[in-house]
C-alpha positions in Angstrom: 56.0 -22.6 19.5 58.8 -24.0 17.3 62.3 -22.8 17.7 63.3 -20.2 15.1 67.0 -19.9 15.8 69.4 -22.7 16.8 72.9 -21.7 18.0 75.3 -24.7 17.8 78.4 -22.8 18.9 80.3 -24.0 21.9 80.1 -22.1 25.2 82.6 -19.2 25.5 82.1 -18.3 21.8 79.9 -15.4 22.8 76.8 -17.5 23.5 75.5 -15.3 26.4 75.9 -12.2 24.3 74.1 -13.9 21.4 71.3 -14.9 23.8 70.9 -11.2 24.8 71.1 -10.1 21.1 68.4 -12.6 20.0 66.1 -11.5 22.8 66.7 -7.9 21.9 65.6 -8.4 18.3 62.5 -10.4 19.1 63.7 -14.1 19.1 63.4 -14.5 22.9 63.2 -16.0 25.2 66.4 -17.7 24.3 67.4 -21.0 26.1 70.9 -21.1 27.5 72.8 -23.2 30.0 71.6 -20.8 32.7 68.0 -22.0 32.1 68.8 -25.6 32.8 69.4 -25.4 36.6 66.6 -22.9 37.1 63.8 -24.8 35.3 62.0 -27.7 37.0 62.8 -31.0 35.4 65.4 -29.8 33.0 68.4 -31.1 34.9 66.9 -34.5 34.8 65.9 -34.2 31.1 69.4 -33.1 30.0 71.1 -35.7 32.2 69.0 -38.4 30.5 69.9 -36.9 27.1 73.6 -37.0 28.0 73.1 -40.7 29.0 71.5 -41.4 25.6 67.8 -40.9 26.0 66.6 -38.2 23.7 64.1 -35.8 25.2 60.9 -34.5 23.6 62.5 -31.3 22.3 59.1 -29.6 21.8 58.3 -30.1 25.4 61.8 -29.1 26.7 61.8 -25.9 24.7 58.2 -25.0 25.1 57.9 -21.2 25.3 61.4 -20.5 23.8 62.1 -19.1 20.3 65.8 -19.7 20.2 68.5 -21.8 21.9 72.3 -21.4 22.3 75.2 -22.8 24.4 75.8 -26.1 26.1 74.2 -28.5 26.6 72.0 -27.9 23.5 74.9 -27.2 21.2 76.0 -30.9 21.6 72.5 -32.0 20.4 72.1 -29.4 17.7 71.4 -31.9 14.8 68.7 -33.6 16.7 67.2 -30.3 17.8 67.3 -29.1 14.2 65.5 -32.3 12.9 62.7 -31.4 15.3 62.8 -27.7 14.1 63.7 -28.0 10.4 62.7 -24.4 9.6 64.9 -22.9 12.2 67.8 -20.7 11.1 71.3 -21.6 12.4 73.6 -19.0 13.9 77.1 -20.4 14.6 79.0 -18.2 17.0 82.8 -18.3 16.7 85.8 -16.5 18.1 89.6 -16.6 17.9 90.4 -20.2 19.0 93.4 -19.2 21.2 91.2 -16.6 23.1 88.5 -19.2 23.3 90.8 -21.8 24.8 92.1 -19.4 27.3 88.6 -18.5 28.3 87.6 -22.2 28.6 90.6 -22.8 30.8 89.7 -19.9 33.1 85.9 -20.5 33.3 84.1 -23.7 32.3 86.9 -26.2 32.9 87.5 -25.2 36.5 83.9 -24.4 37.3 82.9 -28.0 36.4 85.6 -29.4 38.7 84.7 -27.1 41.6 83.1 -28.7 44.7 79.6 -27.6 45.8 77.5 -28.1 48.9 74.4 -28.2 46.7 73.7 -31.9 46.0 71.6 -31.2 42.9 74.2 -28.9 41.4 76.9 -31.5 42.1 74.8 -34.1 40.2 74.4 -31.7 37.3 78.1 -31.0 37.2 78.8 -34.7 37.0 76.4 -34.9 34.0 77.9 -31.8 32.4 81.5 -33.2 32.9 80.4 -36.3 31.1 79.0 -34.2 28.2 81.9 -31.7 27.9 84.9 -33.4 29.4 84.2 -37.0 28.2 82.0 -36.8 25.1 83.3 -33.6 23.6 87.0 -33.4 24.5 87.6 -37.1 25.4 89.3 -36.1 28.7 92.1 -34.3 26.9 92.6 -30.6 27.8 95.7 -29.6 26.0 95.4 -26.6 23.6 95.8 -28.4 20.3 93.3 -31.2 21.1 90.7 -28.9 22.5 90.9 -26.4 19.7 90.8 -29.2 17.1 87.6 -30.4 18.7 86.2 -26.9 18.4 87.2 -26.6 14.8 85.8 -30.0 13.9 82.5 -29.1 15.4 82.3 -25.8 13.6 83.3 -27.5 10.3 80.5 -30.1 10.8 77.9 -27.3 11.3 79.1 -25.5 8.2 79.1 -28.6 6.1 75.7 -29.8 7.4 73.5 -26.7 7.1 72.4 -25.1 3.7 74.0 -21.7 3.2 70.7 -19.9 3.2 69.9 -21.2 6.7 73.3 -20.6 8.2 75.0 -17.5 9.6 78.6 -17.9 10.8 78.9 -15.1 13.3 82.4 -14.1 14.4 82.7 -12.3 17.8 82.7 -8.6 17.2 80.6 -8.6 14.0 78.0 -6.4 15.5 74.3 -6.2 14.7 74.3 -5.9 10.9 75.0 -9.5 9.8 72.7 -10.9 12.4 69.8 -8.6 11.7 70.2 -9.0 7.9 70.1 -12.8 8.3 67.1 -12.7 10.6 65.3 -10.0 8.6 64.9 -7.6 11.5 65.8 -3.9 12.0 69.2 -3.0 13.6 68.6 -1.8 17.2 69.9 1.6 18.2 71.6 0.0 21.3 75.1 -1.3 21.1 75.5 -5.1 20.5 75.4 -6.7 24.0 78.6 -8.0 25.6 77.8 -10.5 28.3 79.5 -13.0 30.6 83.2 -12.0 30.3 85.7 -14.2 32.0 85.7 -11.9 35.0 81.9 -11.9 35.2 81.8 -15.7 34.9 84.4 -16.2 37.7 82.5 -13.9 40.0 79.1 -15.5 39.2 80.5 -19.0 39.9 82.7 -18.1 42.8 85.9 -19.0 41.1 87.3 -15.6 41.9 87.3 -16.6 45.6 89.2 -19.9 45.0 
């Protein structure tokens, strides 16, 4: 099964909500960061990718119809080359709100200690991907937001308009369903993984 939708948006741009939305309208299962740690061999495959060894994308995403979030968003061009017919949905949100969310969720979560040795190794790899390779170990607002905007601009410049949807947080079902050619669900558009939910899920609320 080839991927049908690729989501190159950074984490905290609504990727978990988009995962739920894509699954609701028939493009699931959707691969997300939460799948990495829970799937045998995937921590190792992504760690190797971060270190420069490209995985077999067909094997890694076997059984999935779509993909969003880190770590995949950092490899979206390579993934798209392996799935050239896939549509691209770029999730975006207000950059200041996104930076605040990153500062309260992903950045501290990746720095947090863990008694789980495998999780610790994965956090080391993810820090390399996000801290080093994406943000070059600079975490001030202007630099981080500039990296976000440069990534988004690259996506927009690289994908033909008929294969790309730039989806702003809060746009609802209509643009997504029109782009994918599916009916609009009766249920409200999902809202998942708020800052508060993330902090409870990762234990940051207790630190």
